[in-house]
C-alpha positions in Angstrom: -60.1 -40.5 -55.5 -58.8 -37.3 -57.1 -55.2 -36.1 -56.7 -56.3 -33.0 -54.8 -58.4 -34.9 -52.4 -55.6 -37.3 -51.6 -53.4 -34.4 -50.7 -56.0 -33.0 -48.3 -56.5 -36.5 -46.8 -52.7 -37.0 -46.4 -52.5 -33.5 -44.8 -55.1 -34.4 -42.2 -53.6 -37.8 -41.6 -50.1 -36.4 -40.8 -51.6 -33.7 -38.6 -53.4 -36.3 -36.5 -50.3 -38.5 -36.5 -48.1 -35.8 -35.2 -50.6 -34.7 -32.6 -50.9 -38.2 -31.2 -47.4 -39.7 -31.5 -44.8 -36.9 -32.0 -42.8 -36.3 -28.7 -43.2 -32.8 -27.2 -39.5 -31.9 -27.6 -39.9 -31.7 -31.4 -40.4 -28.0 -31.5 -38.8 -27.7 -35.0 -39.6 -30.9 -36.8 -43.3 -30.8 -36.3 -46.4 -30.0 -38.4 -45.6 -26.3 -38.6 -42.4 -27.2 -40.4 -44.3 -29.6 -42.6 -46.6 -26.8 -43.6 -43.7 -24.5 -44.4 -42.0 -27.1 -46.6 -45.3 -27.8 -48.4 -45.8 -24.1 -49.0 -42.2 -23.7 -50.3 -42.8 -26.8 -52.5 -45.8 -25.2 -54.1 -43.9 -22.0 -54.7 -41.3 -23.8 -56.7 -43.9 -26.0 -58.5 -45.7 -22.9 -59.7 -42.6 -21.8 -61.5 -41.6 -25.2 -62.8 -42.6 -27.1 -65.9 -43.7 -30.5 -64.4 -46.6 -32.9 -64.9 -49.7 -32.9 -62.7 -48.7 -36.3 -61.3 -45.2 -35.0 -60.3 -46.9 -32.0 -58.7 -48.9 -34.3 -56.4 -45.8 -36.5 -55.8 -43.9 -33.5 -54.5 -46.7 -32.3 -52.3 -47.2 -35.8 -50.7 -43.4 -36.1 -50.2 -43.4 -32.7 -48.5 -46.3 -33.8 -46.2 -44.8 -37.2 -45.2 -41.0 -36.3 -45.3 -40.7 -35.9 -41.5 -43.3 -38.4 -40.2 -40.5 -40.8 -39.4 -39.6 -38.7 -36.3 -42.5 -40.4 -34.5 -40.3 -43.5 -34.6 -36.7 -42.3 -34.4 -34.5 -39.3 -35.2 -31.5 -40.9 -37.0 -32.7 -42.6 -40.2 -36.2 -41.1 -39.9 -36.4 -40.8 -43.7 -36.7 -44.6 -44.0 -39.5 -44.6 -41.4 -41.2 -41.7 -43.3 -41.0 -43.8 -46.5 -42.7 -46.7 -44.7 -45.5 -44.5 -43.3 -46.1 -42.8 -46.7 -46.2 -46.1 -48.5 -48.6 -47.6 -46.0 -51.0 -44.6 -46.4 -50.8 -44.6 -50.2 -51.2 -48.4 -50.5 -54.3 -48.1 -48.4 -55.5 -45.4 -50.9 -55.0 -47.8 -53.8 -52.3 -45.7 -55.4 -50.1 -47.2 -58.2 -46.8 -48.7 -57.1 -44.9 -46.5 -59.7 -46.4 -43.4 -58.1 -45.5 -44.6 -54.6 -42.0 -45.2 -55.7 -41.6 -41.6 -56.8 -42.9 -40.3 -53.5 -40.4 -42.6 -51.7 -37.5 -41.3 -53.8 -38.5 -37.7 -53.1 -38.7 -38.4 -49.3 -35.2 -40.0 -49.3 -33.9 -37.0 -51.2 -34.6 -34.8 -48.1 -31.5 -36.3 -46.4 -29.2 -33.4 -45.7 -26.1 -34.9 -47.4 -28.1 -36.3 -50.4 -27.3 -34.8 -53.9 -30.4 -34.6 -56.1 -30.4 -36.7 -59.3 -33.4 -35.2 -61.0 -35.7 -32.2 -61.0 -38.2 -33.6 -58.4 -35.4 -34.3 -55.9 -34.0 -30.8 -56.5 -37.4 -29.2 -55.8 -38.1 -31.2 -52.6 -34.5 -30.6 -51.5 -34.8 -26.9 -51.9 -38.2 -26.7 -50.3 -36.9 -28.6 -47.2 -34.1 -26.1 -46.7 -36.0 -23.0 -47.9 -35.8 -21.4 -44.4 -32.2 -20.6 -45.1 -33.5 -18.0 -47.6 -36.6 -16.9 -45.7 -37.3 -14.1 -43.2 -38.0 -16.6 -40.4 -34.5 -18.1 -40.7 -33.4 -16.9 -37.2 -36.5 -18.2 -35.5 -36.3 -21.6 -37.3 -32.6 -21.9 -36.5 -33.1 -21.3 -32.8 -36.0 -23.8 -32.6 -33.8 -26.4 -34.2 -31.0 -25.7 -31.7 -33.4 -26.0 -28.7 -34.9 -29.2 -30.1 -31.5 -30.8 -30.3 -30.8 -29.7 -26.8 -34.2 -30.9 -25.4 -33.8 -34.3 -27.2 -30.4 -34.8 -25.6 -28.7 -35.0 -29.0 -26.2 -32.2 -28.6 -26.1 -28.9 -26.8 -24.8 -25.9 -28.6 -24.0 -22.6 -27.0 -25.3 -19.6 -29.0 -21.7 -18.9 -30.2 -21.2 -22.5 -31.2 -24.5 -22.5 -33.0 -23.5 -19.3 -34.8 -20.4 -21.0 -36.1 -22.3 -24.1 -37.1 -24.8 -22.1 -39.1 -21.9 -20.3 -40.9 -20.3 -23.6 -41.7 -23.6 -25.0 -43.1 -24.4 -22.0 -45.2 -20.9 -21.7 -46.7 -19.9 -25.3 -47.1 -22.7 -27.8 -46.7 -25.8 -26.2 -48.4 -26.7 -25.0 -51.8 -29.9 -24.5 -53.8 -30.5 -26.4 -57.0 -33.6 -25.0 -58.7 -33.7 -21.8 -60.7 -36.5 -20.4 -58.5 -34.6 -21.0 -55.3 -31.5 -19.3 -56.8 -33.5 -16.3 -57.8 -35.8 -15.9 -54.8 -34.1 -17.4 -51.8 -30.3 -17.3 -52.5 -30.1 -13.4 -52.0 -31.8 -13.7 -48.6 -29.6 -16.6 -47.7 -26.5 -14.5 -48.6 -27.8 -11.7 -46.4 -28.3 -14.1 -43.5 -24.8 -15.3 -44.0 -23.4 -11.8 -44.0 -25.2 -11.0 -40.8 -24.0 -14.2 -39.2 -20.4 -13.4 -40.2 -20.6 -9.9 -38.9 -22.1 -11.2 -35.6 -19.3 -13.8 -35.3 -16.6 -11.1 -35.9 -18.2 -8.9 -33.3 -18.4 -11.7 -30.8 -14.8 -12.7 -31.6 -13.7 -9.2 -30.9 -15.7 -9.2 -27.7 -14.1 -12.5 -26.7 -10.6 -11.1 -27.4 -11.4 -8.1 -25.2 -12.6 -10.4 -22.5 -9.4 -12.5 -22.8 -7.3 -9.4 -22.5 -9.3 -8.3 -19.4 -9.0 -11.8 -17.9 -5.2 -11.7 -18.6 -4.8 -8.4 -16.9 -7.1 -9.5 -14.1 -4.9 -12.6 -13.6 -1.9 -10.4 -13.7 -3.4 -8.1 -11.2 -4.1 -11.0 -8.9 -0.5 -12.1 -9.2 0.7 -8.6 -8.5 -1.8 -7.9 -5.7 0.6 -8.6 -2.9 2.9 -6.0 -4.5 0.1 -3.5 -4.9 -1.0 -4.2 -1.3 2.5 -3.3 -0.1 2.5 -0.1 -2.2 -1.0 0.8 -0.8 0.3 0.3 2.7 3.1 2.7 2.3 1.0 5.2 0.5 -1.7 5.2 3.2 0.7 5.2 6.1 2.8 8.1 4.7 -0.4 10.1 4.0 -1.7 9.5 7.5 1.6 10.6 9.0 1.7 13.8 7.0 -1.9 14.5 7.9 -1.1 14.0 11.6 2.0 16.3 11.2 -0.2 19.0 9.7 -2.7 18.6 12.6 0.2 19.0 15.2 1.5 22.2 13.4 -2.0 23.6 13.4 -2.4 23.0 17.1 1.0 24.6 17.8 0.0 27.6 15.7 -3.2 28.0 17.7 -1.4 28.0 21.0 1.2 30.4 19.7 -1.4 32.8 18.4 -3.5 32.6 21.6 -0.6 33.2 23.9 0.7 36.1 21.7 -2.7 37.7 22.0 -2.7 37.2 25.8 0.7 38.7 26.2 -0.2 41.7 24.0 -3.3 42.3 26.1 -1.4 42.1 29.3 1.4 44.4 28.1 -1.1 47.0 26.9 -3.6 46.9 29.8 -1.9 45.7 32.9 1.7 46.9 32.8 0.8 50.5 32.4 -1.2 50.3 35.7 1.6 48.7 37.7 3.5 52.0 38.1 0.8 53.1 40.5 1.7 51.9 44.1 -2.0 51.1 44.7 -1.8 48.4 42.1 1.3 46.7 43.4 -0.7 43.6 44.4 -1.1 42.8 40.7 2.6 42.4 40.0 2.9 38.8 41.0 -0.2 37.5 39.3 0.7 39.4 36.1 4.2 38.0 36.2 2.9 34.4 36.7 0.4 34.9 33.8 3.2 36.2 31.5 5.7 33.5 32.4 3.3 30.7 31.7 2.2 32.3 28.4 5.9 32.8 27.3 6.7 29.2 28.2 3.7 27.9 26.2 4.8 30.1 23.2 8.4 28.8 23.4 7.2 25.1 23.5 4.8 25.8 20.6 7.7 27.1 18.5 9.9 24.1 19.5 7.1 21.7 18.4 7.1 23.2 14.9 10.8 24.0 14.5 12.4 21.9 11.7 15.6 20.0 12.3 18.6 20.9 10.1 20.3 17.9 8.4 23.6 17.8 6.5 21.8 17.3 3.2 24.6 15.3 1.6 25.4 11.6 0.8 28.2 9.7 -0.8 28.1 7.1 -3.5 29.2 4.5 -0.9 26.1 5.5 1.2 23.9 4.7 -1.9 25.8 1.4 -2.6 25.5 0.4 1.0 21.8 1.5 1.1 22.4 3.7 4.1 20.8 6.9 2.8 17.1 7.6 2.5 16.6 9.3 -0.8 12.9 10.0 -0.2 13.6 12.6 2.4 14.8 16.0 1.1 17.0 16.6 4.2 19.4 13.9 2.9 20.0 15.4 -0.5 19.2 19.1 -0.6 22.9 20.0 -0.9 23.6 17.5 -3.7 24.0 18.2 -7.4 21.2 17.2 -9.7 23.3 14.7 -11.6 24.4 13.0 -8.4 20.8 12.8 -7.1 19.6 11.4 -10.5 22.3 8.7 -10.4 21.3 7.8 -6.8 17.6 7.6 -7.7 18.4 5.3 -10.7 20.3 3.0 -8.4 17.4 3.1 -6.0 14.8 2.1 -8.6 16.9 -0.8 -9.8 16.5 -2.5 -6.4 12.9 -3.0 -5.1 14.1 -3.9 -1.6 16.0 -0.6 -1.5 12.9 1.3 -2.5 10.9 -0.4 0.3 13.8 0.2 2.7 13.8 3.9 1.9 10.0 4.1 2.3 10.3 2.3 5.6 12.9 4.7 6.9 10.9 7.7 5.8 7.9 6.3 7.6 9.9 5.5 10.7 11.5 9.0 11.0 8.2 10.7 10.3 6.9 8.7 13.2 9.8 9.9 15.4 9.1 13.5 14.4 5.4 13.1 15.2 6.3 11.6 18.5 8.4 14.6 19.4 5.8 17.1 18.2 2.9 15.5 20.1 4.9 15.1 23.3 5.9 18.8 23.3 2.3 19.7 22.4 1.0 17.7 25.3 3.4 19.5 27.7 2.5 22.8 26.1 -1.2 22.3 26.5 -0.7 21.2 30.1 1.4 24.2 30.9 -1.1 26.5 29.2 -4.0 25.0 31.3 -2.0 25.1 34.5 -0.9 28.7 33.8 -4.4 29.9 33.2 -5.6 28.2 36.4 -2.7 29.4 38.5 -2.9 33.0 37.1 -6.6 33.2 37.9 -6.0 31.9 41.5 -3.1 34.4 41.8 -5.3 37.3 40.7 -8.0 36.1 43.1 -5.7 35.9 46.1 -4.1 39.3 45.2 -7.4 41.0 45.0 -8.5 39.4 48.3 -5.3 40.5 50.3 -4.6 43.9 48.7 
């Protein structure tokens, strides 16, 4: 049998062997990987000065080097040697030739250091994917294979670090061809991996910072909730106060217009004795309108406060520094001192806000009670005035 024919026969033999006996989870160490290693072996052989016999030895070693995976993962090289020897013995190959094939297969162990050119060639061919375009694809297939086989499960980030470690510390090419053709691509892959690792490290740092602030936010959330309560409550009180002032202004304007119309149209006609019946209804109309105007003014009239406080008031926490009426007569330096004292005590701050909220509520209560009375008087005044005018017209 010729050397070329034995290579073809071995290739077919291993293909059938993998198809029948190799478990499905071997998505990296399969016949596709064998073909890649064989192709890389032939690339190096073409640029090497070796004998025809050694050329065949290397190709057979490339074909059989992973067949032991059909038996076991750890120590599969020994099983691969047995399978190759069994095949070659059946083909009546010389023992010295078989010994060379065995040695080359054992040289594919990852931590093995080559002792001759043949071992260097097969070693470089087996790890040629580090310097090939399909490195990323091959690397991911190996990661998934280890996971599917239950050997070890790497996260993408852990696998990235593992690849960087292997390329920088555990792998090197030996042949001149590999150094010339594959080492530059390997260096490029390593550069990309390091860049990606730095980018992910930066991203992880950002996520850590976010997580830190998120945790801090959760710890401070009761405090923030208290602040939100005061902010919303004070805003609502101020809005309600604006609404009350608007209502009072509406009543004031309406009654002012009513009085103006009465004075300009009705009073000039009361001098005539024939219109004397209109005096009482007009008086009632004006009185109710004036009362409504007075109450509207009272609802919006501000209270005057003394606008002063003492240092003792601040020390005793008796003064509410958030309300202008308590400090409008004070000097700026005194007020700044009081505020600095206030800010040193969180309880004092909340106490001041509570007082501000409380007294705003008291003012609102006064405004809305007066407004309610004002609206009632206005309605009653309109009704009574209309009835009075009706009765006066009827009995004139």
